[in-house]
N, C-alpha and C positions, 0 to 999 in steps of 0.2 A: 505494500500500499503507500503509495505517494500523495504526502499531503502538504498542500502550500497554507502556511499562517500569515495571514495579513499582519503587520505591525501597528501601531498607534500611541500617540502621547497623549495621555489625558493631561488638558489644558486647562487647568484653573486661572492660569495668568494670560490668557486669551494671546497665546502667541500667535504672531504672524509667521505666514508660512516660510519668509526667508530665516526665520528664526528656529526652523524645525530641523533635527539632525536630518545628514543626509543618508539613504538608504545603503549605503556601501557602511557609514560609520554605524548605522543599527547592526547591522549583520555582522560585521567584524566585533562588537561590543558582544553581541550574542554568544557568536562562537569563542572567544575568550572565555565566557562564562561557563560553555561547555568543555572546555579544554581543561578548567578546574575542576569539573565534576568527574570527567573519566579520561582513559588515554586517549588519543586522537592521531590520524595520520592525513595529510595531505592526498586528494585526488591525482592519479596519474594522468588522466586527460585534462581533468579541470583544477588549476591552480586553486580555488576557491573554494572547492568541494572540500568537505572534511568527513571521513570517514572513522566511527565512531567502535568502541572497542564492544560495544552492545551488538555489533554486526550491520548497523544501520548507516546511513549518510545524510549529512546535511547539504544542501546547495543554496547560492543565492539566485533566483528567479527574478532578474531585473535586466532590461536592455542595458547595453554597456553605455548608452549616450544619456541614461538615466540615472546613472549611478550617484551622481551628485544632488539629485533632488529629492525630496521628502517619499516617504512610503516603500515600496519595494514589498518581496515576500520572502521568506523563507519556506524553502519545501524541505520536509525531512521524509525520508523512507525506510520503512521497517526494514529488518533481515528477513531473508526467506524463510518460510516457515512450511510444515506440511502438515497442519491442524489449523481450523477456524479459530480454535477457542486460544491457540496459542498466539494466532496475530493479533485476534483483540486485546490480547496482555499485552503485547511488544506495542501495539497502536497507542494503548493506554500510560504505557511508560513514556514514550515518545511526547505526548501531550503534557504529561508532567514535567518532562524534562526541559521542553521549550519553554513552559509555562516559567518555572524556577529561573533557567537563564535569563530570560528578559527581565524578570523582577529582581535578579541578582547581578543583571549588566552596570559596569561602573560609569555611568552616564548622570548628567547633572537633571535629566529626563525621568518622567513618571512612564516607561514605557509599559504597555501592555501589548497582548498579542490573541487574534479571533482566529478560531477556527471554524471560520464559514464559508461561503461560495460565491458571494458578491459583496461590493460596499456599496454606498450609497451615491457615488457616481456611476453605477451601473455595468462596473468591472467585474468579470468574471473569471474565478478560478476555481480552486477547490481542492479536490484529490481525484487520483486515478487507481483503479485496481488493476492488479498484473498479475496473471495465472501463467503457468507452463500448460501448453495443451499441443495436441497435434496438429502441425499445420497442413498437412495434405496426406492423402494416401494415395497408392497406384498411379496410375498415370497422371495425376492431378500431382504427386509429390515430384516427378521425373521433371513436368513443364515449372514446377515451381524452381528446382535447381539447375535447369538450363538458364529460367530468368535471373538466379543469383550469379551465375557464371558470366552471363551478359552483363550485370550492374557490376561485377567485380571487374572486367574488362575497363568498363565506363571510368569505375574508380580511378584507374591507372592513370585513364587517358585526361581528365580532369583534374588530376591531382598535377600531372605536367604540364598544363592549361593555367594554374591557378598559382603554380610557384612564382613564376616573374611577377605575376600581379602582388605577390606577398613581399617579394624582394623590393618592388617600385615603393610599396606604403611605406615599408620598414628604412628604405633611402629617404621620403619625404620625409619621416620621424627623426631623423640621424639629423637632416638639414635643417631643421626645424629647431632640435635641439641645439644645435652650434650658436644659430642665431638669437636664440635664448640666453645662454651661456655667454656670448659677445655682449648682449644687451646688458646681462646680470653684472659682467666685468666693469662695463661704463657707471653703472648705478655702485657700484663696491668703492669707485673712487670717491663719494661724499658719503661713504657710510659712518665715519666719525661723527659729520654733522648730525644724521638721520639716528645714529644712536640714541640722542638725548630724547627720541620722540618716541622711543621701544622697537623702533625695525630691527629685525634679526636677519642678517644674510650669511649666517654662519654655514647651514645646512646646504646640501649638494642634492639635487634631484636622484634617486635611485638609478642604475644604469641596468633597466630591464625593460623587456618587452612591452610591460603594461605601461609603463612612463613613456615609453617611444610612441607607442600607438595613441598616448593622451596628446603627443605632441602633435600631431598630425591634425591638421586644419579641418574641420566638419564637413565640409564639402568633399573633399577628396576621400574621407571614410564612406559617405553616402553614394559617391562612385564607386568605391571597391565593394562595397556590399551589393549593389544592385549588378555590378559586373560578375563576381561569384555567384548572384542567383542565376545568371543568363548562362553562366558556363555548367551548372549544374540542373539546369532546365531539363534537359535529356533523361537525368537519372531521374529526375523527379515522376516525369511524364511514364518511365516503365515502374517505378516504383508505386504507380498510382492503380497502373495496370494490374500488378501483383495485388494491391492491396482489394482492389475491387472485383476481381476477378479469380484468382487463384487462390490465396491466401487463407485459410480457416472458413472456407466456403460452409459446412455445415453448421458452424458455431454462429457465424452470421447471420443464415437461414433461420434458424431456429431460436436464437435469442434476442432479435430484435425487438419482437413484442414482448419477451419477458423484461428486458431493460425500458420500454417505455410505460408498463404497468408497474414497475417495482417502484416507482417514485411514489405511487399513492401508499404504500406502507415504510418506506426507506427516505422520504424526500425529507430536505431540512427546512422548506418554507421560505418564502421570501415577499416583501413588499415592494413593488415596483414604483416607479414615479407616480402614477398617477392613482396611486392607493390602492392598487388591486392587489389581494392576496394570489400568491400562486405556491404550486407543491415545490417548486426545484427552480431555482434561478438559473442552473444548468441545462436543465430541459429545455428551458425556454431560449437559451442560445444555441442549441443544436442547430447546424444547417446543413450536415450530411451524414450517412450514416458510415462510410469508409475512406480514411483520408488520411494525409500528414499530420494534422493537427499541428498548425503553427506557421506553415511555409508561405499561406496568404493570409494567415488570421485565422481559418476556417477552426470550427469545433466539430468533430466528426464524435460519434458513438464509438466505433472501433477506431484506436488510433496508432499509425504507425509513423509517428515521429521519431521513435529510436529507432528505426531503419534509416531514416534520412540521416539520421544522427550518424551513424554507422558510416555511409557511403559517402557523405560530405563532410563534415566537419572532424570526423574521427580520421579521414582519409589522409590527414597531415600527419600523423602519429603514427599508424600503425595499420598498413595493409595486411597484414597478417592474421589480426583479428577478426577479420570478414569471413575467417574459414568457418566459424561458429554457426554463420548464416546457412550452411547446407544441412543442419543438422533438422531431423525430423519433428522435434519437439522444439519449440520456439515460444517466445514472449507473447501471450495475448494482450495488449491493455484494452481498457474500458475507460472511456471519457466522460460517461452519463453516471456520475457516480457523486453524490453530495458529502459533505463534510458534516458526518453526525456525532452529534453530543451521546445520544443515548446510547447505552451499553447493547441492547436488543436490537436497535433498528441497525447499528454497525455490524454484530456478528450477524442478523438475518441477511443482510446485503451480499455479503462477500460468501458465506457460508453457502445460501440458497444458489449461488452462480456456481460456487465450486460444485457443489452436487450435481447439479444441471450439465455441467461439462462431462462429468463424469459420465451421464445417461447418455448424453449425446456420443460417444468416443464409444461406447456399448453398443451404438446402434438403437437403443429403444427409443427413439423418437415419437413413434405411434403417429398421432393426427395434432400434433404441438400446432397452435396457432401462427399465421405468419402474415405479418401486416401487407397491407395494399398499398399503403402511402406514409413510409416510414417518419420521415420528418413533421410531416402534417400531423399525423398522429400523435408524435410526442408532445407535440406544443397542443393539441386539444385536451390530452389529458392532463398535461402541468398547469394548465389555465383554469382548471375546473376543481377548485377545492371540495365541492358539494359532490363530485363522484358521479355526476349521470351522465356525462360525456359517454357515447360509444363510437368506438372507431373500426372502418371494415378490415377485415381479414378475411381470408378464403374460408374461414368457417362462418361466415356473416359477420354482421357487426356485433362486437362485444364490449362491455367496460371494462375500465382497467380491473376492478375487483375479479369479473369473471374470467379474466385474463389470468390472473395471479392465480385462481381457484383451478383453473386447468391445469399450470404448470406443477402446482403443489400437489392435484391428485396423481399427476405423472410422476412425481417424485417419489411420491408414497409408494407405489405399485414399484418402483425400480429398486428402493430401499428394502421391501419385502420380498422380493426375489435375489436378494444380495448374500452369500453366504455370511455366514456369522464372523470369522477370521477379517473380512476385509468391510465390514461395516461400518466402524470409525465411528464418528459423530453422526451418523446419518440419523437414528431416530431423534436425537437432539435437535437437531438442525429442523427437522419437521415439526418437533413441538414448537419451537419457538417461532419459526416461519406461521405455524396455524395459528398460533395465537396473536402475533401482530394483524394477522388477515382478520381474525373474529374482532378483534377490538376496533380496526377501520368501518368492516361492516355493519358492526353496531352503531357506530356514530353514522353512516350511511342512513341507517333507518329512524334513527332519532338523534338530531343534532345537539341534543342536550347530555346524551350519554357520551361524556367524556373524562371521566375518574378514570376509568380503567387505561386512557391514552396516556396520562400525565406520567414523564418521564421514559415511556416506553415508545411513542412516535412523535418525533421531533416536528414535525409540520403542525400536528394536531396541538401538542403542547405549547409551541409557539401561539398559534394563532387564539388559542386560549387565552393567554397571558395580554395578547393585544386586546382581545376581547372587554376586557378587563377594565383598560381605560375607559370604556364608555363611547358612545357615539359620536361624542362632541370632541373626541382626542383629535388634537393635528396631527398630520402628515409626519413632522419632525419627531412628537414621541413616540408615534407607533414606531417608525423606524428606530429609532432608539433602543426597543424592545427587542427589534429584527436584529440588530447587531451585537449587542449584549449579553443575549440569548446563548452567544457562541463565546464570550469572554472569557480565558481561559485564566482566572483571578477569583479569588473570595469575594468580589462583587458581581461577577458573572450570575445571569438569572438563573444559567439551568446549575451551576455550583450552587448557588442558593437552595433552589429546589433539592437536590440531593441532600443537603442537611435535614430536611424534613422528610425525605423519600430514600432513605440509604437502601431500601429493599429494592430497588429498580437495577442495583450494580449487580454486575455478574461476575467482575474479574475480583479476585483475591488480593487486597495490597502488597502481601508479603510476595506474590508472585510480579506484579507490577515492579516493586522495587528490584528483585531478581534480576529480571527481564532488561532493567535501566543501565544494569552495567555488564551482560553477561547475554551472548545469545542463545538462542535454542540449538540443542544438538540435532545432529541428523540432517544437516543442511550446511552449505557452504558458508554462510556466516559462522559458524562454528570455530574453522580453521581462520577465515578473515580476523573474529574478535582476537583467537590465542597471539594471532602474527601482529596486529596492532598493540596488544598488551605487552608483548614481548620485545619487540624493537623501537616501540615509539619515545620514548625515553632514553636511549642508547645512542651511541656515537654512530650506528649507521644511518646511512639514508635510506629511508623507506616511502613509497608513494604505493597507492593502492587503487584498485578497481572493483569492480564486482565479481570479475574472473578471476583475478590473480594480483599478487603483489610486487613490486621490484625493490629488491633490497640489496644496498652497498653501492659502491661506486665502481665505474670504470670496469677492468676486465673482471674483478671480483663480484661485481651486479650481478643478481642471480632473481631468476623468475619463480614466485611460489604460486603454484595453483592452487585456488580453493575446490 
């Protein structure tokens, strides 16, 4: 699970925007606090990324041209796990880690963090789910691997075209640095006069790639980015073909209706600018079913942006890492996923998906519903918190609750036919899934029946809090509830609810504390966590990636596979 957390400054002093800390400063302060909490190492491909001894990773989700502006998102990914219960525990440990790191950051500002899906300006972010699944079988797998071979050849070609452009930008940066230092030398001639005014010319800018790129004029940077996009456009075209017609065909065919209707029980809820309540901000932002997710700002349900990164961004660093793209089992990423505060909603969200992926790969698809109009159906369901809308499927028009009930019944039958040694958490998943569905169904029959939903269904809990403000409440008052419901502090509204309803929590705090510093066994995260704990405080240089770490320098540098 990858979760983007929004940062904010509690503002009792009515600070101007120019007085707020830059997003880079906030990220660095939070990372420093995390380093004080546990051993960490920097990322191999991203120097700003931080891999944790708990097996997870912290990333800075901000455009390079916006690093000096307020805002920015902190993305934290859980370690890989083999159990929904374990994933929920790891997710809660990261929620507490980022909340504590924000509170303990050494700044003069009162920093807070929100685990939500959209801000008051309409920007959409949140979380993404990742599952290991079979990318294709039979002739489909052969076509997929041929496409990967073509993409690898294109990767080499685009790298050769991109390197001269990169060198050109570096040359511009070095030239700009030279003129900057020349102007600095002239200014230092009057240093003694300016010293009385507190000016300090003693520090020299760091001589690294980051400051070289900072010295490049913005119009050159924009031109550089545009040129790289044009060079990689053929690669994007082939990737789009693979994403829409080759990879994960059964999963995309049978799960689109499930994700569209899942927001009825697992949506986080949101209040839009016109005061309309929606089940999910992310669902309202979806504009396609399968795509890259980010190349043109598109927001798909099935995301292949990590493949785009593999064949474009990472091609500068490792062509050999592309070999993993030929494997039969690949990472399936889901973009239609809200950031849940409720343990029940969070658990059912990914546990039911994992169970259905097993069902599909085993061939027990039966007559699962298929959407006629994917994006339009998602928007219609998300826009109707009364849950009366029906969307066209190959089985006729169905409501979100009817679609969910169909998937639940198929999952029940699948679990009942599964041998006991392989059943795992199947019965627990079914029980909790059915419980949430019954709660929302009861609300659909009687809008006053909300007591059972409190702390279990996020969108219903939040809606009830907003309703308590009364019909005359202003939009800003309602939006405050919408946002502060997700605040990870003692003043957050869901956190206050937990003080009165501790029974809605599913995870044990002692297990959460354990997963905060140590990864679960039986996954690559166990080896990653061990390597980080062993070498992060030593004299050996170490950089980590999800699949491996590089330890040492020069000829003694070794690759440790996870």
